[in-house]
All heavy atoms as an XYZ file, in Angstrom:
846
protein
N     -87.722     45.729   -110.324
C     -89.257     45.540   -110.445
C     -89.603     44.050   -110.278
O     -90.617     43.717   -109.668
C     -89.676     46.009   -111.779
C     -91.132     46.228   -111.860
S     -91.681     47.408   -110.701
C     -93.390     47.478   -111.021
N     -88.808     43.203   -110.743
C     -89.024     41.771   -110.651
C     -89.044     41.336   -109.138
O     -89.806     40.468   -108.758
C     -88.029     40.932   -111.438
C     -88.147     39.366   -111.368
C     -89.486     38.994   -112.016
C     -87.012     38.717   -112.127
N     -88.157     41.888   -108.315
C     -88.012     41.678   -106.942
C     -89.373     42.040   -106.232
O     -89.825     41.239   -105.412
C     -86.935     42.330   -106.279
C     -85.561     41.908   -106.744
O     -85.491     40.664   -107.177
O     -84.511     42.570   -106.553
N     -89.922     43.126   -106.659
C     -91.135     43.628   -106.038
C     -92.288     42.649   -106.422
O     -93.162     42.237   -105.494
C     -91.559     45.036   -106.477
C     -92.762     45.477   -105.885
C     -92.844     45.975   -104.611
C     -93.942     45.444   -106.679
C     -94.075     46.455   -104.110
C     -95.140     45.944   -106.105
C     -95.237     46.417   -104.833
N     -92.344     42.208   -107.616
C     -93.493     41.304   -108.077
C     -93.310     39.921   -107.413
O     -94.307     39.440   -106.873
C     -93.450     41.076   -109.563
C     -94.398     40.074   -110.097
C     -93.783     42.451   -110.287
N     -92.119     39.443   -107.222
C     -91.899     38.115   -106.585
C     -92.225     38.284   -105.059
O     -92.937     37.461   -104.486
C     -90.462     37.615   -106.779
C     -90.194     36.405   -105.904
C     -90.245     37.251   -108.241
N     -91.810     39.382   -104.411
C     -92.119     39.526   -102.958
C     -93.634     39.717   -102.821
O     -94.186     39.173   -101.853
C     -91.377     40.824   -102.510
N     -94.334     40.377   -103.677
C     -95.700     40.612   -103.585
C     -96.506     39.280   -103.755
O     -97.345     39.048   -102.900
C     -96.164     41.603   -104.718
C     -97.544     42.082   -104.603
C     -97.937     42.842   -103.512
C     -98.477     41.769   -105.618
C     -99.275     43.226   -103.397
C     -99.708     42.254   -105.519
C    -100.150     42.997   -104.414
N     -96.101     38.459   -104.760
C     -96.789     37.191   -104.962
C     -96.524     36.254   -103.755
O     -97.498     35.533   -103.318
C     -96.321     36.578   -106.307
C     -96.852     37.260   -107.512
C     -96.256     36.718   -108.771
C     -98.350     37.349   -107.594
N     -95.313     36.175   -103.294
C     -95.080     35.335   -102.109
C     -95.790     35.816   -100.903
O     -96.306     35.000   -100.092
C     -93.565     35.245   -101.828
C     -92.668     34.407   -102.753
C     -91.245     34.540   -102.533
C     -93.130     32.868   -102.675
N     -95.825     37.164   -100.702
C     -96.522     37.734    -99.615
C     -98.004     37.335    -99.618
O     -98.629     37.076    -98.517
N     -98.541     37.487   -100.785
C    -100.030     37.128   -100.931
C    -100.285     35.637   -100.535
O    -101.210     35.235    -99.901
C    -100.511     37.362   -102.361
C    -100.577     38.891   -102.516
C    -101.920     36.817   -102.582
C    -100.850     39.357   -103.989
N     -99.339     34.756   -101.083
C     -99.526     33.349   -100.716
C     -99.365     33.192    -99.207
O    -100.226     32.432    -98.542
C     -98.422     32.556   -101.420
N     -98.439     33.736    -98.552
C     -98.245     33.546    -97.079
C     -99.445     34.148    -96.330
O     -99.944     33.553    -95.391
C     -97.022     34.262    -96.565
C     -95.704     33.482    -96.786
C     -94.736     33.942    -97.618
C     -95.637     32.174    -96.272
C     -93.560     33.223    -97.854
C     -94.446     31.429    -96.512
C     -93.440     31.936    -97.301
N     -99.920     35.339    -96.736
C    -101.128     35.912    -96.091
C    -102.379     35.012    -96.263
O    -103.155     34.947    -95.345
C    -101.401     37.312    -96.675
C    -100.395     38.382    -96.373
C    -100.324     38.680    -94.891
O    -101.262     38.417    -94.195
N     -99.139     39.211    -94.428
N    -102.459     34.498    -97.506
C    -103.664     33.652    -97.777
C    -103.764     32.383    -96.843
O    -104.752     32.150    -96.199
C    -103.655     33.186    -99.267
C    -104.689     32.163    -99.546
C    -106.058     32.559    -99.635
C    -104.474     30.789    -99.571
C    -107.089     31.629    -99.857
C    -105.441     29.888    -99.817
C    -106.718     30.293    -99.912
O    -107.755     29.397   -100.139
N    -102.563     31.766    -96.718
C    -102.489     30.522    -95.878
C    -102.602     30.904    -94.385
O    -102.765     30.049    -93.558
C    -101.292     29.710    -96.159
C    -101.423     29.026    -97.567
C    -100.579     29.294    -98.580
C    -102.393     28.068    -97.738
C    -100.724     28.801    -99.810
C    -102.543     27.514    -99.022
C    -101.713     27.836   -100.036
N    -102.398     32.173    -94.014
C    -102.677     32.627    -92.657
C    -104.134     33.032    -92.423
O    -104.769     32.601    -91.453
C    -101.739     33.756    -92.265
O    -100.397     33.351    -92.479
C    -101.939     34.190    -90.868
N    -104.626     33.828    -93.246
C    -105.993     34.455    -93.109
C    -107.080     33.347    -93.403
O    -108.016     33.331    -92.664
C    -106.089     35.689    -94.079
C    -105.161     36.770    -93.556
C    -107.572     36.098    -94.176
C    -105.153     37.980    -94.549
N    -106.974     32.636    -94.469
C    -108.025     31.743    -94.844
C    -108.391     30.779    -93.840
O    -109.662     30.609    -93.500
C    -107.704     31.110    -96.229
C    -108.925     30.414    -96.947
C    -109.183     29.061    -96.409
O    -108.322     28.343    -95.863
N    -110.436     28.677    -96.666
N    -107.500     29.996    -93.220
C    -107.973     29.047    -92.190
C    -108.559     29.638    -90.874
O    -109.355     29.185    -90.306
C    -106.634     28.256    -91.871
C    -105.633     28.541    -92.975
C    -106.013     29.907    -93.496
N    -107.918     30.838    -90.465
C    -108.352     31.462    -89.302
C    -109.745     32.079    -89.358
O    -110.470     32.114    -88.441
C    -107.334     32.518    -88.864
C    -106.030     32.000    -88.385
S    -105.038     33.285    -87.930
C    -103.702     32.367    -87.070
N    -110.095     32.552    -90.638
C    -111.356     33.203    -90.790
C    -112.370     32.287    -91.519
O    -113.532     32.630    -91.723
C    -111.214     34.546    -91.521
C    -110.416     35.526    -90.705
C    -110.423     36.852    -91.365
N    -109.718     37.860    -90.569
C    -109.445     39.057    -90.971
N    -109.844     39.492    -92.134
N    -108.792     39.834    -90.193
N    -111.873     31.096    -92.013
C    -112.744     30.152    -92.706
C    -113.410     30.781    -93.919
O    -114.608     30.630    -94.162
C    -113.774     29.538    -91.775
C    -114.333     28.237    -92.358
O    -113.602     27.597    -93.141
O    -115.449     27.903    -92.100
N    -112.565     31.611    -94.721
C    -113.158     32.222    -95.896
C    -113.108     31.231    -97.090
O    -112.344     30.201    -96.990
C    -112.219     33.351    -96.415
C    -112.317     34.556    -95.517
N    -113.468     35.236    -95.276
C    -111.422     35.474    -94.986
C    -113.375     36.296    -94.566
N    -112.023     36.518    -94.384
N    -113.825     31.608    -98.031
C    -113.787     30.864    -99.364
C    -112.481     31.251   -100.015
O    -111.767     32.119    -99.574
C    -114.931     31.242   -100.302
O    -114.816     32.591   -100.692
N    -112.113     30.523   -101.058
C    -110.779     30.798   -101.691
C    -110.795     32.262   -102.256
O    -109.813     32.992   -102.040
C    -110.597     29.810   -102.869
C    -109.393     30.196   -103.666
C    -110.422     28.410   -102.287
N    -111.843     32.668   -102.823
C    -111.969     33.986   -103.393
C    -111.868     35.034   -102.266
O    -111.140     36.029   -102.370
C    -113.319     34.195   -104.166
C    -113.505     35.450   -104.784
C    -114.858     35.590   -105.458
C    -115.048     37.002   -106.025
N    -116.383     37.011   -106.672
N    -112.642     34.876   -101.196
C    -112.523     35.876   -100.108
C    -111.150     35.869    -99.393
O    -110.693     36.924    -98.976
C    -113.641     35.633    -99.094
C    -115.104     35.952    -99.705
O    -115.066     36.745   -100.670
O    -116.042     35.418    -99.175
N    -110.635     34.731    -99.357
C    -109.279     34.556    -98.781
C    -108.216     35.260    -99.546
O    -107.386     36.015    -99.003
N    -108.302     35.151   -100.853
C    -107.459     35.806   -101.727
C    -107.631     37.373   -101.705
O    -106.685     38.127   -101.757
C    -107.577     35.271   -103.205
C    -106.890     33.987   -103.422
C    -107.242     33.489   -104.828
C    -105.409     33.984   -103.226
N    -108.853     37.753   -101.587
C    -109.134     39.229   -101.560
C    -108.542     39.795   -100.259
O    -107.873     40.866   -100.207
C    -110.616     39.404   -101.514
C    -111.288     39.446   -102.894
C    -112.776     39.632   -102.655
C    -113.506     40.248   -103.751
N    -114.939     40.320   -103.535
N    -108.668     39.071    -99.123
C    -108.201     39.603    -97.848
C    -106.692     39.596    -97.854
O    -106.028     40.491    -97.291
C    -108.702     38.712    -96.667
N    -105.997     38.522    -98.443
C    -104.566     38.502    -98.539
C    -104.087     39.588    -99.413
O    -103.060     40.157    -99.169
C    -104.191     37.148    -99.042
N    -104.774     39.811   -100.545
C    -104.411     40.996   -101.476
C    -104.383     42.238   -100.666
O    -103.411     43.131   -100.829
C    -105.202     40.952   -102.662
C    -104.814     41.978   -103.746
C    -103.490     41.581   -104.331
C    -105.890     41.905   -104.911
N    -105.489     42.583   -100.000
C    -105.609     43.864    -99.300
C    -104.438     44.011    -98.269
O    -103.775     44.994    -98.136
C    -106.927     43.981    -98.582
C    -108.008     44.247    -99.564
C    -109.282     44.747    -98.846
C    -109.910     43.654    -97.852
N    -111.192     44.084    -97.341
N    -104.183     42.990    -97.489
C    -103.211     43.013    -96.444
C    -101.872     43.185    -96.943
O    -101.010     43.954    -96.567
C    -103.258     41.787    -95.544
N    -101.504     42.395    -98.031
C    -100.127     42.399    -98.497
C     -99.730     43.615    -99.410
O     -98.626     43.999    -99.462
C     -99.910     41.105    -99.347
C     -98.441     40.691    -99.233
O     -97.911     40.642    -98.026
O     -97.797     40.499   -100.244
N    -100.771     44.159   -100.035
C    -100.509     45.417   -100.865
C     -99.852     46.499    -99.943
O     -98.827     47.001   -100.357
C    -101.882     45.870   -101.508
O    -102.296     44.853   -102.403
C    -101.542     47.125   -102.299
N    -100.489     46.732    -98.894
C     -99.914     47.779    -98.018
C     -98.688     47.403    -97.351
O     -97.678     48.132    -97.208
C    -101.013     48.195    -97.015
C    -102.244     48.909    -97.499
C    -103.247     49.098    -96.466
C    -101.852     50.185    -98.256
N     -98.600     46.208    -96.840
C     -97.463     45.599    -96.121
C     -96.169     45.638    -96.954
O     -95.171     46.214    -96.543
C     -97.739     44.266    -95.521
O     -96.683     43.835    -94.742
N     -96.277     45.005    -98.124
C     -95.035     44.857    -98.929
C     -94.677     46.233    -99.514
O     -93.488     46.537    -99.660
C     -95.253     43.803   -100.016
C     -94.179     43.841   -101.057
C     -95.362     42.447    -99.448
N     -95.635     47.044    -99.847
C     -95.326     48.318   -100.464
C     -94.602     49.191    -99.465
O     -93.668     49.888    -99.796
C     -96.647     49.041   -100.956
O     -97.244     48.166   -101.929
C     -96.279     50.344   -101.530
N     -95.058     49.175    -98.229
C     -94.384     49.956    -97.116
C     -92.939     49.554    -96.894
O     -92.019     50.254    -96.696
C     -95.152     49.881    -95.831
N     -92.728     48.186    -96.865
C     -91.435     47.619    -96.739
C     -90.557     47.994    -97.965
O     -89.339     48.404    -97.715
C     -91.495     46.133    -96.608
C     -90.061     45.475    -96.369
C     -89.412     45.565    -95.233
C     -89.312     44.839    -97.327
N     -88.170     44.818    -95.400
C     -88.181     44.428    -96.681
C     -89.453     44.509    -98.653
C     -87.131     43.705    -97.282
C     -88.472     43.812    -99.302
C     -87.308     43.353    -98.549
N     -91.025     47.984    -99.187
C     -90.256     48.380   -100.361
C     -89.889     49.775   -100.297
O     -88.795     50.093   -100.890
C     -91.072     47.946   -101.612
C     -91.223     46.438   -101.798
C     -89.997     45.744   -102.137
O     -89.005     46.278   -102.614
N     -89.986     44.419   -102.023
N     -90.783     50.632    -99.771
C     -90.448     52.060    -99.739
C     -89.167     52.297    -98.964
O     -88.261     53.018    -99.316
C     -91.605     52.816    -99.088
C     -91.198     54.287    -98.641
C     -92.717     52.931   -100.119
N     -89.039     51.688    -97.830
C     -87.803     51.739    -96.944
C     -86.642     51.134    -97.657
O     -85.540     51.733    -97.745
N     -86.747     49.986    -98.199
C     -85.671     49.317    -98.853
C     -85.149     50.029   -100.084
O     -84.025     50.290   -100.172
C     -86.024     47.819    -99.235
C     -84.973     47.060    -99.832
S     -85.493     45.437   -100.223
C     -84.160     44.852   -101.222
N     -86.032     50.393   -100.926
C     -85.689     51.078   -102.197
C     -85.249     52.442   -101.900
O     -84.417     53.035   -102.673
C     -86.802     51.029   -103.236
C     -87.109     49.614   -103.840
C     -88.358     49.338   -104.288
C     -86.090     48.612   -103.855
C     -88.575     48.081   -104.808
C     -86.384     47.346   -104.295
C     -87.599     47.154   -104.870
O     -87.856     45.863   -105.367
N     -85.803     53.075   -100.890
C     -85.433     54.479   -100.491
C     -83.935     54.477   -100.117
O     -83.234     55.364   -100.523
N     -83.557     53.541    -99.307
C     -82.122     53.365    -98.840
C     -81.246     53.223   -100.127
O     -80.244     53.891   -100.269
C     -81.963     52.222    -97.906
C     -80.540     51.920    -97.698
C     -79.819     50.854    -98.206
C     -79.532     52.504    -96.960
N     -78.597     50.823    -97.791
C     -78.342     51.929    -97.056
C     -79.593     53.832    -96.240
C     -77.118     52.388    -96.433
C     -78.382     54.272    -95.589
C     -77.221     53.523    -95.738
N     -81.608     52.192   -100.973
C     -80.828     52.023   -102.130
C     -80.752     53.208   -103.121
O     -79.758     53.553   -103.670
C     -81.318     50.833   -102.887
C     -81.103     49.476   -102.155
C     -81.804     48.352   -102.900
C     -79.635     49.231   -101.933
N     -81.881     53.883   -103.252
C     -81.906     55.152   -104.119
C     -80.936     56.227   -103.582
O     -80.456     56.976   -104.404
C     -83.344     55.568   -104.185
N     -80.870     56.350   -102.290
C     -79.996     57.341   -101.683
C     -78.553     56.952   -101.720
O     -77.694     57.800   -101.889
C     -80.503     57.700   -100.285
C     -81.805     58.389   -100.119
C     -82.172     58.475    -98.599
C     -81.740     59.698   -100.785
N     -78.202     55.745   -101.431
C     -76.852     55.341   -101.244
C     -76.202     54.883   -102.498
O     -74.975     55.316   -102.755
C     -76.730     54.093   -100.275
O     -77.556     53.113   -100.751
C     -77.171     54.552    -98.884
N     -76.759     54.171   -103.379
C     -76.123     53.765   -104.526
C     -75.645     54.823   -105.527
O     -74.442     54.825   -105.796
C     -76.981     52.728   -105.294
C     -77.198     51.392   -104.552
C     -77.931     50.449   -105.359
C     -75.908     50.772   -104.026
N     -76.470     55.806   -105.874
C     -75.981     56.780   -106.804
C     -75.050     57.883   -106.063
O     -74.126     58.337   -106.644
C     -77.125     57.579   -107.300
C     -78.298     56.968   -106.568
C     -77.906     55.817   -105.735
N     -75.226     58.063   -104.799
C     -74.443     59.134   -104.163
C     -73.156     58.656   -103.609
O     -72.096     59.321   -103.536
C     -75.242     59.841   -103.079
C     -76.395     60.546   -103.658
C     -77.756     60.098   -103.352
C     -76.222     61.630   -104.514
C     -78.787     60.832   -103.835
C     -77.321     62.306   -104.955
C     -78.583     61.927   -104.692
N     -73.063     57.428   -103.161
C     -71.879     56.821   -102.410
C     -71.159     55.892   -103.396
O     -69.901     55.672   -103.102
C     -72.286     56.222   -101.118
C     -72.881     57.111   -100.096
C     -74.109     56.802    -99.598
C     -72.245     58.321    -99.825
C     -74.681     57.714    -98.700
C     -72.804     59.136    -98.861
C     -74.104     58.860    -98.353
N     -71.789     55.229   -104.275
C     -71.151     54.314   -105.104
C     -71.488     54.469   -106.576
O     -72.662     54.688   -106.851
C     -71.536     52.856   -104.695
C     -71.195     52.560   -103.287
C     -72.241     52.549   -102.306
C     -69.961     52.148   -102.877
C     -71.921     52.223   -101.026
C     -69.646     51.888   -101.572
C     -70.684     51.913   -100.631
N     -70.605     54.266   -107.423
C     -70.922     54.201   -108.791
C     -71.080     52.725   -109.200
O     -70.709     51.864   -108.447
C     -69.697     54.793   -109.652
O     -68.597     53.958   -109.580
N     -71.848     52.497   -110.295
C     -72.005     51.027   -110.591
C     -70.677     50.282   -110.734
O     -70.663     49.018   -110.547
C     -72.679     51.077   -111.956
C     -73.358     52.462   -112.011
C     -72.524     53.272   -111.177
N     -69.586     50.936   -111.090
C     -68.295     50.256   -111.203
C     -67.765     49.921   -109.888
O     -67.054     48.871   -109.640
C     -67.314     51.025   -111.949
C     -67.710     51.460   -113.420
C     -68.670     52.638   -113.478
O     -68.622     53.566   -112.686
O     -69.429     52.630   -114.474
N     -68.051     50.726   -108.844
C     -67.503     50.490   -107.513
C     -68.316     49.417   -106.704
O     -67.787     48.901   -105.755
C     -67.566     51.835   -106.682
C     -66.542     52.757   -107.084
S     -66.623     54.274   -106.059
C     -66.482     53.671   -104.437
N     -69.537     49.192   -107.198
C     -70.405     48.266   -106.357
C     -71.088     47.188   -107.282
O     -72.251     47.252   -107.410
C     -71.436     49.089   -105.687
C     -72.168     48.369   -104.468
C     -71.175     48.021   -103.392
C     -73.180     49.287   -103.894
N     -70.233     46.334   -107.893
C     -70.913     45.327   -108.735
C     -71.725     44.365   -107.914
O     -71.347     44.073   -106.702
C     -69.731     44.654   -109.351
C     -68.597     44.995   -108.571
C     -68.806     46.219   -107.944
N     -72.764     43.733   -108.463
C     -73.599     42.887   -107.730
C     -72.977     41.542   -107.238
O     -73.465     40.896   -106.386
C     -74.838     42.608   -108.571
C     -75.681     43.790   -108.777
C     -76.872     43.407   -109.649
C     -77.711     44.731   -109.863
N     -78.732     44.626   -110.784
N     -71.865     41.300   -107.775
C     -71.139     40.078   -107.433
C     -70.219     40.268   -106.177
O     -69.727     39.279   -105.643
C     -70.242     39.564   -108.561
O     -69.328     40.477   -108.881
N     -70.093     41.441   -105.642
C     -69.207     41.768   -104.585
C     -69.984     41.732   -103.270
O     -71.115     42.098   -103.201
C     -68.615     43.138   -104.739
C     -67.643     43.236   -105.939
C     -66.441     42.337   -105.814
O     -65.817     42.246   -104.787
N     -66.147     41.576   -106.810
N     -69.166     41.386   -102.125
C     -69.842     41.367   -100.830
C     -70.279     42.780   -100.438
O     -71.297     42.813    -99.594
C     -68.699     40.912    -99.888
C     -67.794     40.135   -100.812
C     -67.908     40.766   -102.141
N     -69.695     43.831   -100.884
C     -70.197     45.096   -100.541
C     -71.565     45.413   -100.968
O     -72.397     46.003   -100.242
C     -69.256     46.238   -101.155
C     -67.901     46.308   -100.518
C     -67.083     47.354   -101.234
N     -66.859     46.787   -102.626
C     -66.075     47.400   -103.493
N     -65.526     48.521   -103.325
N     -65.945     46.809   -104.658
N     -71.965     44.943   -102.176
C     -73.329     45.055   -102.598
C     -74.261     44.260   -101.711
O     -75.280     44.768   -101.328
C     -73.428     44.568   -104.097
C     -74.840     44.584   -104.596
C     -75.380     45.840   -105.056
C     -75.687     43.498   -104.674
C     -76.644     45.941   -105.611
C     -76.957     43.592   -105.178
C     -77.425     44.811   -105.525
N     -73.948     43.037   -101.419
C     -74.740     42.225   -100.467
C     -74.935     42.934    -99.075
O     -76.059     42.918    -98.540
C     -74.224     40.881   -100.261
C     -74.061     40.081   -101.509
C     -75.385     39.755   -102.158
N     -75.224     39.202   -103.411
C     -76.206     39.164   -104.382
N     -77.369     39.717   -104.160
N     -75.930     38.588   -105.565
N     -73.870     43.550    -98.606
C     -73.963     44.301    -97.317
C     -74.878     45.445    -97.454
O     -75.723     45.703    -96.552
C     -72.534     44.722    -96.953
C     -72.572     45.508    -95.619
C     -72.854     44.801    -94.427
C     -72.238     46.894    -95.640
C     -72.799     45.550    -93.195
C     -72.256     47.566    -94.440
C     -72.536     46.833    -93.231
N     -74.891     46.164    -98.528
C     -75.796     47.333    -98.748
C     -77.192     46.808    -98.834
O     -78.101     47.469    -98.388
C     -75.403     48.127   -100.007
C     -74.016     48.741    -99.912
S     -73.905     49.898    -98.588
C     -74.914     51.247    -99.138
N     -77.391     45.668    -99.413
C     -78.775     45.024    -99.487
C     -79.240     44.668    -98.044
O     -80.413     44.865    -97.772
C     -78.819     43.768   -100.350
C     -78.601     44.189   -101.856
S     -79.981     45.188   -102.450
C     -81.335     44.117   -102.445
N     -78.317     44.165    -97.218
C     -78.737     43.856    -95.878
C     -79.188     45.192    -95.069
O     -80.164     45.075    -94.390
C     -77.675     43.136    -95.194
C     -77.427     41.740    -95.641
C     -76.196     41.137    -94.964
O     -75.446     41.732    -94.281
N     -75.995     39.808    -95.262
N     -78.417     46.139    -95.308
C     -78.799     47.394    -94.638
C     -80.212     47.921    -95.160
O     -81.061     48.446    -94.448
C     -77.697     48.455    -94.835
C     -76.474     48.095    -94.125
C     -78.161     49.895    -94.380
C     -75.303     49.010    -94.370
N     -80.435     47.762    -96.541
C     -81.672     48.127    -97.096
C     -82.859     47.348    -96.542
O     -83.882     47.917    -96.225
C     -81.686     47.895    -98.594
N     -82.639     45.980    -96.217
C     -83.659     45.289    -95.554
C     -84.023     45.876    -94.160
O     -85.129     45.899    -93.743
C     -83.246     43.822    -95.427
C     -84.181     43.043    -94.536
C     -83.238     43.171    -96.841
N     -82.961     46.263    -93.381
C     -83.145     46.889    -92.155
C     -83.927     48.178    -92.248
O     -84.838     48.448    -91.370
C     -81.753     47.108    -91.470
C     -81.049     45.795    -91.073
C     -81.886     47.975    -90.209
C     -79.609     45.870    -90.680
N     -83.648     48.909    -93.290
C     -84.417     50.138    -93.434
C     -85.904     49.890    -93.888
O     -86.784     50.745    -93.671
C     -83.807     51.058    -94.499
C     -82.828     52.031    -93.941
C     -81.560     51.610    -93.682
C     -83.142     53.271    -93.612
C     -80.545     52.428    -93.135
C     -82.136     54.169    -93.040
C     -80.903     53.661    -92.809
N     -86.163     48.789    -94.400
C     -87.548     48.331    -94.752
C     -88.434     48.058    -93.515
O     -89.590     48.259    -93.475
N     -87.715     47.611    -92.461
C     -88.465     47.253    -91.186
C     -89.187     48.502    -90.606
O     -90.380     48.369    -90.303
C     -87.534     46.691    -90.196
C     -88.224     46.403    -88.893
C     -89.089     45.266    -88.755
C     -87.974     47.083    -87.782
C     -89.627     44.988    -87.546
C     -88.611     46.881    -86.565
C     -89.455     45.919    -86.447
N     -88.503     49.676    -90.289
C     -89.217     50.740    -89.754
C     -90.326     51.420    -90.551
O     -91.307     51.920    -90.088
C     -88.177     51.790    -89.420
C     -86.965     51.409    -90.136
C     -87.061     49.923    -90.499
N     -90.200     51.147    -91.931
C     -91.351     51.696    -92.723
C     -92.496     50.747    -92.881
O     -93.638     51.243    -93.062
C     -90.797     52.047    -94.124
O     -90.224     50.829    -94.744
C     -89.834     53.136    -94.174
N     -92.239     49.507    -92.651
C     -93.343     48.567    -92.689
C     -94.030     48.197    -91.319
O     -95.112     47.824    -91.300
C     -92.955     47.163    -93.316
O     -91.926     46.606    -92.559
N     -93.254     48.498    -90.266
C     -93.859     48.099    -88.973
C     -95.076     48.849    -88.595
O     -96.117     48.245    -88.228
C     -92.808     48.377    -87.864
C     -93.235     47.830    -86.481
C     -93.026     46.510    -86.183
C     -93.711     48.750    -85.536
C     -93.458     46.057    -84.952
C     -94.244     48.276    -84.330
C     -94.059     46.964    -84.037
O     -94.467     46.467    -82.770
N     -95.143     50.218    -88.793
C     -96.490     50.871    -88.497
C     -97.668     50.414    -89.265
O     -98.754     50.306    -88.841
C     -96.128     52.364    -88.757
C     -94.647     52.518    -88.742
C     -94.161     51.146    -89.178
N     -97.339     50.111    -90.579
C     -98.448     49.667    -91.466
C     -98.863     48.288    -90.965
O    -100.106     48.019    -90.912
C     -97.959     49.578    -92.868
C     -98.923     48.878    -93.831
C     -97.644     50.989    -93.489
N     -97.976     47.359    -90.659
C     -98.392     46.039    -90.263
C     -99.115     46.149    -88.845
O     -99.996     45.380    -88.638
C     -97.178     45.130    -90.157
C     -96.773     44.592    -91.492
O     -97.540     43.981    -92.116
N     -95.554     44.949    -91.873
N     -98.717     47.000    -88.094
C     -99.431     47.214    -86.791
C    -100.854     47.705    -86.942
O    -101.745     47.152    -86.435
C     -98.684     48.242    -85.883
C     -99.250     48.573    -84.586
C     -99.200     47.790    -83.397
C    -100.132     49.644    -84.240
N     -99.908     48.374    -82.396
C    -100.577     49.521    -82.910
C    -100.654     50.683    -85.032
C    -101.489     50.392    -82.343
C    -101.525     51.572    -84.414
C    -101.869     51.395    -83.041
N    -100.953     48.651    -87.886
C    -102.372     49.089    -88.229
C    -103.145     48.001    -88.884
O    -104.326     47.837    -88.621
C    -102.223     50.295    -89.205
C    -103.529     50.849    -89.608
C    -104.382     51.520    -88.925
C    -104.005     50.829    -90.923
N    -105.479     51.950    -89.680
C    -105.260     51.485    -90.944
C    -103.544     50.249    -92.126
C    -106.108     51.554    -92.078
C    -104.331     50.348    -93.288
C    -105.588     50.942    -93.202
N    -102.568     47.128    -89.748
C    -103.335     46.173    -90.472
C    -103.862     45.082    -89.485
O    -104.814     44.395    -89.733
C    -102.425     45.459    -91.539
C    -102.215     46.284    -92.721
C    -101.202     45.528    -93.606
C    -103.514     46.416    -93.540
N    -103.198     44.864    -88.285
C    -103.544     43.906    -87.335
C    -104.925     44.295    -86.696
O    -105.559     43.508    -86.011
C    -102.605     43.709    -86.270
C    -101.392     42.970    -86.677
C    -100.412     42.638    -85.582
N    -100.499     43.756    -84.524
C    -100.068     43.641    -83.375
N     -99.385     42.565    -82.961
N    -100.076     44.569    -82.487
N    -105.323     45.577    -86.881
C    -106.570     46.058    -86.302
C    -107.839     45.523    -87.002
O    -108.919     46.115    -86.828
C    -106.555     47.548    -86.240
C    -105.422     48.149    -85.377
C    -105.523     47.751    -83.955
C    -104.337     48.349    -83.289
N    -104.248     47.898    -81.889
N    -107.709     44.566    -87.985
C    -108.871     44.125    -88.584
C    -108.653     43.494    -89.916
O    -109.488     42.705    -90.405
N    -107.625     43.862    -90.659
C    -107.350     43.349    -92.046
C    -106.486     42.108    -92.041
O    -106.509     41.482    -93.064
C    -106.709     44.427    -92.880
C    -107.696     45.479    -93.467
C    -108.963     45.677    -93.095
C    -107.473     46.282    -94.577
N    -109.529     46.585    -93.842
C    -108.575     47.029    -94.789
C    -106.401     46.483    -95.399
C    -108.702     47.956    -95.799
C    -106.480     47.458    -96.397
C    -107.600     48.194    -96.580
N    -105.710     41.908    -91.155
C    -104.724     40.926    -91.109
C    -104.615     40.222    -89.791
O    -104.779     40.915    -88.780
C    -103.434     41.675    -91.554
C    -102.164     40.848    -91.532
C    -101.061     41.759    -92.056
C     -99.687     41.277    -91.753
N     -98.615     41.980    -92.323
N    -104.260     38.925    -89.814
C    -104.038     38.213    -88.576
C    -102.692     38.546    -88.062
O    -101.742     38.714    -88.700
C    -104.229     36.680    -88.757
C    -105.597     36.279    -89.372
C    -106.723     36.612    -88.410
O    -106.513     36.583    -87.147
O    -107.804     36.899    -88.945
N    -102.606     38.600    -86.704
C    -101.334     38.795    -86.034
C    -100.563     37.429    -86.249
O    -100.987     36.356    -86.158
C    -101.439     39.001    -84.575
N     -99.245     37.588    -86.555
C     -98.463     36.374    -86.743
C     -97.423     36.180    -85.739
O     -96.937     37.021    -85.130
C     -97.638     36.474    -88.079
C     -98.643     36.514    -89.277
S     -97.633     36.405    -90.775
C     -98.940     36.604    -91.968
């Protein structure tokens, strides 16, 4: 859960510094626009990432087999990031139609 919160807050910051100068919003309006854009974007990415981990970790590995200090865990996390891409791409494409600036 902490990962999601940190990713969400960082995403809002990045979105704000992209949207605010391009649209010349006030701070409040810039934060609102960043919040709308990032809520959907990060949530969609997390669905793919956490979905992969939810399927693989309990079924293929026990906690004893995959401690967080091992390279195997890091490899599984890299695959999870890859699975986040196809779930977030359509949402980000849709958001470019007016809610978010193309990057």
